[in-house]
N, C-alpha and C positions, 0 to 999 in steps of 0.2 A: 504494500500499499505505499502510497506517497505521502508525504509529511505532512500535507496539507491535509488530507483525509484524516489522519490520525490525531491532530489538533482539534477538528470539527468534532471527532468521536469523543473525546477528552471535553470539550466544552460542553458538548450537548449531555453528557454523562454526570458531568458537575451540575449543571442546570436542573437536570432531572432529581438528583440527589438533593440538591437544596431547596427545590419545590415541595418535595415530598417531606423535608426534615421542618419545612415552615408550616406545611397543613397538619401534619402529627402535631406540632407544637401547638399550632393553633385548638387543635380539637383537645388538646391535655389542658390547655388553660380554659376554654370553654364548657367542658365537662366536670360535674362536682363528682369528685371521687372522695368516697367515705373511707379515707385513708386508717384513721386510728378511730371511727366511730364504734368498731366491734372490738376493742381492745379496754373498755371498760372492766372495772374489776367486778363491778355489781352485778353483771350481766353472766349467770351460769347458762353456758349451752351444753349439750350431749353431742360431741363430734362425731362419736360411732354409734349409730342406732342400735338398740339391744334389739328391736323388734327386726323382722326379716326386710330386705331389700324389695319389698313389693311397688312402690313408686318411685324409685330412684331416677327413672328418666323423666318424670313429671317433673320432681324438686331440681333437678339438672337444667332443664329447660325453662322453669319457672326463673330460677337463679340469672340464668344467661338472658332473659328478656326483661330481667329487672334490672341488670348491669349492663345494658347493652352497650356503652360506650367502651367497656374493658374489654368485651367481646370483639369490638370492632377494631380498637387499637392492637391485638392481638391477632386478629388477621391481617393487618396492615404491614405488622413485624413480619409474618412469616411471607408475604408477597414481596415485599421489599428485599428481604435476607434471600429470596428465592431468585430475584431480579441479578442481586449482585454476584450470586454465585453463576448463573448463567453467563453473565458478563465477562466473570471471571475464567469461564472454561472457554470462552470465544475470543480470549486476549491472543494478541498476535505475539510469539515469542521471538526475543532477542536473533537468537542464530537460525530463525526458520529460513523457509524460502522467499525467495523474492518474488 
């Protein structure tokens, strides 16, 4: 590849990464994350239920719909990580073919 194309790809990659970081930062600022709300010592919760796991799917779905921003940020992180890994696999090696 020519030097001009390589610079173009580098500039576009940097632009995309910066844009994604800005969007994710904006989502983090706009959404209310209850970081320490559940750490109250007065709340006694059973972490492992004693009864059978009959409705575990419903509870998991209720949690994800109740904390939608957490779910979406996790998905966005996985997608960005996958894109970065794909770009790393497609990277031109230094001693490669001309």
